[in-house]
C-alpha positions in Angstrom: 12.7 5.8 -12.8 15.8 5.1 -16.2 18.1 5.7 -13.4 16.9 2.8 -10.8 15.2 0.4 -13.6 17.4 1.2 -16.6 15.8 -0.3 -20.0 12.4 -0.8 -17.8 10.9 1.8 -18.6 8.7 0.7 -21.8 6.9 -2.0 -19.8 6.3 0.4 -16.9 4.5 2.6 -19.0 2.3 -0.2 -20.3 0.9 -0.8 -16.6 -1.9 1.8 -16.9 -3.3 -0.1 -19.6 -3.2 -3.4 -17.8 -6.6 -5.3 -17.5 -8.1 -5.7 -13.5 -10.6 -8.8 -13.3 -12.4 -7.5 -10.3 -13.0 -10.1 -7.8 -14.6 -9.1 -4.7 -15.5 -12.8 -3.8 -11.1 -12.9 -3.8 -11.5 -9.5 -1.9 -13.7 -11.0 1.2 -11.5 -14.3 1.0 -8.3 -12.1 1.6 -10.0 -10.3 4.1 -10.9 -13.1 5.7 -7.4 -14.6 6.4 -6.3 -11.2 7.3 -8.6 -11.1 9.7 -8.0 -14.5 11.1 -4.2 -14.8 11.2 -2.6 -14.9 14.3 -0.3 -12.7 16.0 2.9 -14.4 16.5 6.5 -13.9 16.5 7.4 -13.6 12.6 9.9 -16.4 11.0 12.9 -15.2 10.0 12.0 -15.9 5.8 9.4 -13.4 6.9 11.8 -11.0 8.7 14.0 -11.2 5.6 10.9 -10.4 3.2 10.6 -6.9 5.5 14.3 -6.3 5.1 14.1 -6.8 1.4 11.2 -4.5 1.2 13.2 -2.1 3.3 16.1 -1.8 1.3 14.6 -1.6 -1.9 12.4 1.1 -0.6 15.4 3.2 0.6 16.8 3.0 -3.1 13.7 4.0 -4.6 13.6 6.8 -2.1 17.0 8.1 -3.1 16.3 7.6 -6.5 13.0 10.1 -6.7 15.0 12.9 -4.2 18.0 12.2 -6.4 15.9 13.5 -9.5 14.3 16.7 -8.1 11.1 15.3 -5.7 11.5 16.9 -2.5 10.0 14.9 0.2 8.4 16.7 3.5 6.7 15.6 6.7 3.2 16.7 6.8 2.6 18.6 10.5 -0.8 20.0 9.2 -4.4 18.9 10.3 -5.3 16.0 8.8 -4.4 14.3 6.0 -2.1 16.1 3.2 -4.2 15.1 0.4 -8.1 15.3 -0.1 -7.7 12.3 -2.5 -5.6 11.1 -5.4 -6.1 13.3 -7.9 -5.1 16.3 -5.7 -2.2 13.9 -4.3 -1.0 13.8 -8.3 -1.7 17.5 -9.2 -0.3 18.7 -6.6 3.2 16.7 -6.7 3.5 17.3 -10.4 2.9 20.8 -10.2 5.0 21.5 -6.8 7.7 18.8 -7.1 7.1 18.3 -3.6 5.4 15.1 -1.9 3.9 15.7 1.9 4.1 12.4 3.7 1.6 11.6 6.8 3.3 10.0 9.5 3.6 6.7 10.7 3.3 8.5 14.4 -0.1 10.4 13.2 -1.5 7.2 12.3 -0.4 3.0 11.9 -3.5 1.7 12.9 -4.7 -0.4 16.3 -2.4 -2.4 18.1 0.5 -0.7 16.2 2.3 0.5 19.3 1.9 -2.0 21.8 4.4 -4.8 19.9 7.3 -4.5 17.4 7.0 -3.9 13.5 9.7 -3.9 10.8 8.1 -1.1 9.3 7.8 1.3 12.3 11.9 0.8 13.2 13.7 4.4 12.3 15.5 4.3 8.4 18.0 6.3 8.0 16.1 9.5 6.3 16.2 12.5 8.4 13.9 15.2 6.9 13.4 18.9 8.5 14.2 17.0 11.9 12.2 14.2 11.6 13.6 10.5 11.7 11.5 8.7 9.1 10.4 4.9 9.7 10.6 2.6 7.0 6.9 2.9 6.9 7.3 6.7 6.1 9.5 5.9 3.5 7.4 3.1 2.1 4.3 5.7 1.9 6.7 8.4 -0.2 7.6 5.7 -2.8 3.8 3.9 -2.9 2.2 7.3 -3.7 4.8 8.2 -5.7 5.3 5.1 -7.8 2.0 3.6 -7.2 -0.2 6.5 -7.4 1.6 9.4 -9.2 3.2 7.8 -11.7 0.2 5.9 -13.1 -2.8 7.9 -12.1 -3.9 5.1 -9.8 -6.9 6.0 -7.5 -7.1 5.4 -3.6 -10.0 3.3 -3.8 -10.3 -0.5 -3.6 -9.2 -0.8 -7.3 -7.1 1.7 -7.4 -4.8 0.4 -4.7 -4.8 -3.3 -6.6 -3.5 -1.1 -9.5 -1.2 0.9 -7.6 0.2 -2.3 -5.6 0.6 -4.3 -8.8 2.3 -1.4 -10.7 4.3 -0.6 -7.8 5.2 -4.3 -7.1 7.2 -4.8 -10.2 9.9 -2.5 -8.8 10.3 -4.5 -5.8 12.4 -8.2 -5.7 10.2 -11.3 -5.1 11.5 -11.6 -1.7 10.0 -8.8 -0.7 6.7 -9.7 -2.6 4.7 -11.5 0.3 5.0 -8.6 2.5 4.0 -5.8 0.1 1.3 -7.9 -0.4 0.4 -8.5 3.2 1.0 -4.8 3.7 -1.1 -3.0 0.9 -3.5 -6.0 -0.6 -4.7 -7.7 2.6 -5.2 -4.7 4.5 -6.9 -2.6 1.8 -9.5 -5.9 1.6 -9.7 -5.8 5.3 -10.5 -2.1 5.0 -13.2 -2.5 2.3 -14.4 -6.4 2.5 -13.2 -7.1 6.1 -15.9 -9.5 8.1 -16.5 -6.9 10.8 -18.5 -4.9 8.1 -21.0 -7.9 7.0 -24.5 -7.7 8.5 -26.2 -10.8 10.5 -26.3 -13.1 6.8 -22.6 -12.2 6.2 -23.9 -9.9 3.6 -21.6 -6.5 2.9 -24.9 -3.7 2.9 -23.9 -1.3 -0.3 -24.1 2.7 -0.3 -28.0 3.6 0.7 -28.6 0.1 2.2 -29.2 0.3 6.0 -25.8 -1.2 8.1 -23.6 0.7 5.5 -20.8 1.8 7.1 -18.6 5.1 4.9 -15.0 4.5 4.9 -14.4 7.7 6.8 -16.2 5.8 9.8 -14.7 2.6 9.7 -11.9 1.6 11.5 -8.1 0.8 10.3 -7.3 -2.6 10.0 -4.8 -3.8 12.9 -1.0 -3.7 12.5 0.6 -7.0 12.8 3.1 -9.4 11.0 1.4 -11.8 9.0 2.5 -14.3 6.7 -0.6 -15.0 4.7 -0.3 -18.4 2.0 1.6 -17.7 -1.4 -1.8 -19.0 -3.0 -3.6 -15.5 -2.1 -0.6 -13.5 -3.7 -0.5 -15.7 -6.9 -4.2 -15.1 -7.3 -3.4 -11.4 -6.7 -1.2 -11.3 -10.0 -3.6 -13.5 -11.7 -6.3 -11.1 -11.6 -4.1 -8.8 -14.0 -3.8 -9.5 -17.7 -3.6 -7.5 -21.2 -6.3 -6.2 -23.1 -9.8 -4.3 -22.0 -10.8 -4.2 -18.6 -13.8 -6.0 -18.0 
């Protein structure tokens, strides 16, 4: 961290204490925008945003592997970690991070059309050519979850994205928001989960669908309004969490 961001260590250390004002109405609004976003050819500015995300993710990947963290493609059954606590405990004790490969799962519709995150990266490990999405998964697990102890649920993913976003140039923020926040919102609060009255059933209620049985979001390159990103950042502040 010190090598990649000289002088930023103290600021990043404060992130776990940042307050998150949770807003389910906001989550549903983001999910609705993502759900309705058309699949179109990305404009040049959006492709530049993806290129910025790719470049910085590669720099972070090189920094953490140069510091001694070993990254390996996961070839076992299922996913490599049972949850965020298992991920953090395993990485801190072994200094090995297993990556669930994009080729094993990247959401529906992902293989039928081009996507910048499925493009091959320069990284090759154990004979596997990592996609840019594989590289991003590695650095997001390391810097979004392991470093700050953020969980895999919606609040934990919001915190992980907010923390990790601070390590990217602003040009990359729109696609980081779309790839993380928008998809998390759709998975947990998407309109496909609502009942006939438009209400999201809670655990234990009729119609509730547990996360293990939910579909993953469609993989599409989308440009969501800048207001949604501003509202996401505004959810975080100083002081005790509400």
